[in-house]
Backbone as JSON Lines, residues from 0, in Angstrom:
{"i":0,"aa":"M","n":[0.79,-1.34,0.03],"ca":[-0.03,-0.05,-0.03],"c":[0.77,1.21,0.1]}
{"i":1,"aa":"I","n":[1.84,1.28,0.93],"ca":[2.72,2.52,0.99],"c":[3.6,2.73,-0.28]}
{"i":2,"aa":"D","n":[3.91,1.58,-0.84],"ca":[4.68,1.62,-2.26],"c":[3.77,2.37,-3.3]}
{"i":3,"aa":"K","n":[2.5,1.96,-3.26],"ca":[1.69,2.71,-4.32],"c":[1.48,4.12,-4.02]}
{"i":4,"aa":"I","n":[1.41,4.48,-2.82],"ca":[1.33,6.03,-2.44],"c":[2.46,6.64,-2.89]}
{"i":5,"aa":"L","n":[3.75,6.04,-2.56],"ca":[4.92,6.63,-2.79],"c":[5.16,6.82,-4.3]}
{"i":6,"aa":"E","n":[4.71,5.85,-5.07],"ca":[4.82,5.83,-6.6],"c":[4.06,6.94,-7.18]}
{"i":7,"aa":"D","n":[2.83,7.08,-6.66],"ca":[1.88,8.24,-7.1],"c":[2.36,9.54,-6.79]}
{"i":8,"aa":"R","n":[2.95,9.66,-5.61],"ca":[3.46,10.93,-5.16],"c":[4.73,11.32,-5.98]}
{"i":9,"aa":"E","n":[5.46,10.32,-6.4],"ca":[6.7,10.69,-7.15],"c":[6.25,11.21,-8.58]}
{"i":10,"aa":"H","n":[5.17,10.98,-9.13],"ca":[4.67,11.45,-10.38],"c":[4.48,12.98,-10.06]}
{"i":11,"aa":"T","n":[3.71,13.3,-9.03],"ca":[3.37,14.85,-8.88],"c":[4.37,15.51,-8.04]}
{"i":12,"aa":"H","n":[5.1,14.87,-7.24],"ca":[6.02,15.58,-6.28],"c":[7.58,15.55,-6.76]}
{"i":13,"aa":"G","n":[7.76,14.5,-7.6],"ca":[9.12,14.16,-8.13],"c":[9.79,13.33,-7.04]}
{"i":14,"aa":"S","n":[11.0,13.09,-7.36],"ca":[11.96,12.32,-6.38],"c":[11.98,13.04,-5.1]}
{"i":15,"aa":"Y","n":[11.9,12.43,-3.91],"ca":[11.91,12.85,-2.59],"c":[13.37,13.49,-2.56]}
{"i":16,"aa":"K","n":[14.44,12.68,-2.82],"ca":[15.79,13.21,-2.74],"c":[16.09,14.49,-3.5]}
{"i":17,"aa":"D","n":[15.7,14.37,-4.72],"ca":[15.79,15.57,-5.58],"c":[15.09,16.84,-5.05]}
{"i":18,"aa":"S","n":[13.81,16.57,-4.69],"ca":[12.91,17.64,-4.22],"c":[13.68,18.24,-2.83]}
{"i":19,"aa":"A","n":[13.95,17.33,-2.05],"ca":[14.72,17.81,-0.73],"c":[15.84,18.59,-1.0]}
{"i":20,"aa":"T","n":[16.7,18.25,-1.97],"ca":[17.93,18.98,-2.41],"c":[17.5,20.37,-2.8]}
{"i":21,"aa":"V","n":[16.65,20.49,-3.63],"ca":[16.3,21.85,-4.15],"c":[15.7,22.67,-3.0]}
{"i":22,"aa":"A","n":[14.84,22.12,-2.23],"ca":[14.18,22.91,-1.1],"c":[15.23,23.29,-0.27]}
{"i":23,"aa":"V","n":[16.19,22.56,0.21],"ca":[17.27,22.87,1.12],"c":[18.15,23.99,0.54]}
{"i":24,"aa":"E","n":[18.49,23.84,-0.72],"ca":[19.33,24.92,-1.41],"c":[18.57,26.28,-1.32]}
{"i":25,"aa":"L","n":[17.31,26.23,-1.54],"ca":[16.55,27.51,-1.65],"c":[16.48,28.19,-0.22]}
{"i":26,"aa":"K","n":[16.24,27.27,0.72],"ca":[16.26,27.7,2.19],"c":[17.52,28.26,2.57]}
{"i":27,"aa":"R","n":[18.73,27.73,2.06],"ca":[19.98,28.2,2.46],"c":[20.14,29.59,1.89]}
{"i":28,"aa":"V","n":[19.62,29.9,0.68],"ca":[19.83,31.16,0.26],"c":[19.07,32.18,0.94]}
{"i":29,"aa":"I","n":[17.79,31.91,1.4],"ca":[16.99,32.69,2.27],"c":[17.72,32.96,3.58]}
{"i":30,"aa":"W","n":[18.16,31.9,4.31],"ca":[18.72,31.99,5.57],"c":[20.12,32.9,5.44]}
{"i":31,"aa":"Y","n":[20.83,32.71,4.39],"ca":[22.1,33.33,4.18],"c":[21.77,34.91,4.26]}
{"i":32,"aa":"H","n":[20.76,35.29,3.49],"ca":[20.47,36.7,3.42],"c":[19.81,37.27,4.87]}
{"i":33,"aa":"V","n":[19.05,36.44,5.46],"ca":[18.38,36.84,6.67],"c":[19.49,37.17,7.76]}
{"i":34,"aa":"I","n":[20.58,36.04,7.78],"ca":[21.53,36.22,8.86],"c":[22.44,37.42,8.46]}
{"i":35,"aa":"E","n":[22.74,37.53,7.16],"ca":[23.67,38.6,6.78],"c":[23.15,39.97,7.19]}
{"i":36,"aa":"Q","n":[21.81,40.11,7.01],"ca":[21.18,41.34,7.23],"c":[20.89,41.63,8.84]}
{"i":37,"aa":"K","n":[21.04,40.44,9.43],"ca":[20.6,40.46,10.91],"c":[19.23,40.99,11.18]}
{"i":38,"aa":"D","n":[18.28,40.67,10.11],"ca":[16.98,41.1,10.21],"c":[16.12,39.84,10.31]}
{"i":39,"aa":"F","n":[16.11,39.16,11.36],"ca":[15.37,37.94,11.53],"c":[13.92,38.09,11.33]}
{"i":40,"aa":"L","n":[13.27,37.05,10.79],"ca":[11.82,37.02,10.49],"c":[11.03,36.48,11.64]}
{"i":41,"aa":"P","n":[9.88,36.85,11.87],"ca":[8.9,36.21,12.81],"c":[8.81,34.76,12.39]}
{"i":42,"aa":"D","n":[8.63,33.83,13.37],"ca":[8.49,32.42,13.08],"c":[7.58,32.0,12.02]}
{"i":43,"aa":"D","n":[6.34,32.71,12.14],"ca":[5.33,32.28,11.0],"c":[5.86,32.64,9.6]}
{"i":44,"aa":"M","n":[6.45,33.75,9.42],"ca":[6.92,34.1,8.16],"c":[8.05,33.2,7.66]}
{"i":45,"aa":"Q","n":[9.04,32.95,8.58],"ca":[10.03,32.02,8.28],"c":[9.49,30.74,7.84]}
{"i":46,"aa":"Q","n":[8.59,30.11,8.7],"ca":[7.95,28.77,8.35],"c":[7.22,28.88,7.03]}
{"i":47,"aa":"S","n":[6.47,30.03,6.61],"ca":[5.76,30.12,5.36],"c":[6.81,29.96,4.24]}
{"i":48,"aa":"L","n":[7.97,30.82,4.26],"ca":[8.99,30.67,3.48],"c":[9.56,29.37,3.13]}
{"i":49,"aa":"D","n":[9.76,28.68,4.29],"ca":[10.32,27.22,4.3],"c":[9.37,26.54,3.41]}
{"i":50,"aa":"M","n":[8.0,26.5,3.78],"ca":[7.07,25.61,3.12],"c":[6.96,26.09,1.57]}
{"i":51,"aa":"I","n":[7.03,27.29,1.22],"ca":[6.99,27.72,-0.11],"c":[8.23,27.13,-0.92]}
{"i":52,"aa":"C","n":[9.36,27.13,-0.2],"ca":[10.54,26.57,-0.79],"c":[10.25,25.0,-1.19]}
{"i":53,"aa":"S","n":[9.66,24.41,-0.21],"ca":[9.27,22.83,-0.51],"c":[8.39,22.88,-1.69]}
{"i":54,"aa":"K","n":[7.4,23.64,-1.8],"ca":[6.46,23.54,-2.89],"c":[7.07,23.97,-4.25]}
{"i":55,"aa":"I","n":[8.03,25.01,-4.21],"ca":[8.78,25.27,-5.4],"c":[9.51,24.05,-5.92]}
{"i":56,"aa":"A","n":[10.21,23.42,-4.87],"ca":[11.08,22.23,-5.23],"c":[10.01,21.1,-5.76]}
{"i":57,"aa":"R","n":[8.85,20.98,-5.39],"ca":[7.99,19.95,-5.99],"c":[7.59,20.4,-7.37]}
{"i":58,"aa":"I","n":[7.36,21.74,-7.57],"ca":[7.08,22.12,-8.95],"c":[8.3,21.88,-9.94]}
{"i":59,"aa":"I","n":[9.39,22.12,-9.51],"ca":[10.59,21.9,-10.28],"c":[10.99,20.46,-10.52]}
{"i":60,"aa":"C","n":[10.74,19.66,-9.47],"ca":[11.1,18.2,-9.73],"c":[9.98,17.45,-10.02]}
{"i":61,"aa":"G","n":[8.73,17.79,-9.77],"ca":[7.58,16.97,-10.05],"c":[6.81,17.57,-11.22]}
{"i":62,"aa":"D","n":[5.51,17.51,-11.06],"ca":[4.62,17.93,-12.15],"c":[4.22,19.29,-11.86]}
{"i":63,"aa":"H","n":[4.79,20.16,-12.77],"ca":[4.63,21.63,-12.63],"c":[3.1,21.93,-12.95]}
{"i":64,"aa":"N","n":[2.28,21.12,-13.42],"ca":[1.08,21.49,-13.72],"c":[0.02,20.9,-12.65]}
{"i":65,"aa":"E","n":[0.6,20.55,-11.49],"ca":[-0.15,20.08,-10.42],"c":[-0.6,21.26,-9.76]}
{"i":66,"aa":"I","n":[-1.86,21.57,-9.81],"ca":[-2.48,22.78,-9.23],"c":[-2.33,22.85,-7.66]}
{"i":67,"aa":"D","n":[-2.39,21.81,-6.99],"ca":[-2.09,21.75,-5.53],"c":[-0.83,22.49,-5.1]}
{"i":68,"aa":"H","n":[0.19,22.42,-5.91],"ca":[1.52,23.0,-5.5],"c":[1.21,24.42,-5.6]}
{"i":69,"aa":"W","n":[0.63,24.97,-6.7],"ca":[0.43,26.38,-6.73],"c":[-0.66,26.91,-5.78]}
{"i":70,"aa":"N","n":[-1.61,26.22,-5.41],"ca":[-2.49,26.54,-4.4],"c":[-1.87,26.59,-3.03]}
{"i":71,"aa":"D","n":[-1.12,25.71,-2.76],"ca":[-0.28,25.63,-1.53],"c":[0.46,26.9,-1.3]}
{"i":72,"aa":"I","n":[1.21,27.28,-2.35],"ca":[2.03,28.46,-2.28],"c":[1.13,29.66,-2.02]}
{"i":73,"aa":"A","n":[0.02,29.81,-2.67],"ca":[-0.9,30.96,-2.38],"c":[-1.23,30.94,-1.01]}
{"i":74,"aa":"G","n":[-1.68,29.72,-0.45],"ca":[-2.07,29.65,0.92],"c":[-1.0,30.13,1.89]}
{"i":75,"aa":"Y","n":[0.18,29.71,1.76],"ca":[1.36,30.01,2.59],"c":[1.6,31.44,2.45]}
{"i":76,"aa":"S","n":[1.4,32.04,1.22],"ca":[1.62,33.62,1.08],"c":[0.64,34.29,1.85]}
């Protein structure tokens, strides 16, 4: 059962490993600039940016036409 779920998700979300790599790279860019400017964001804003990075990674690594990815970004925004 779990194998089927993972297989289905890979079509829309892409490879978990690839998606994780892209998301972490995006988050590192954001954190670098936040730390450099010493202008830390409130926790809710930082978490929203982290989640948006994950959704962007799914768009890049998975199915960019999956409307849920775009809707999730809008929701976190």
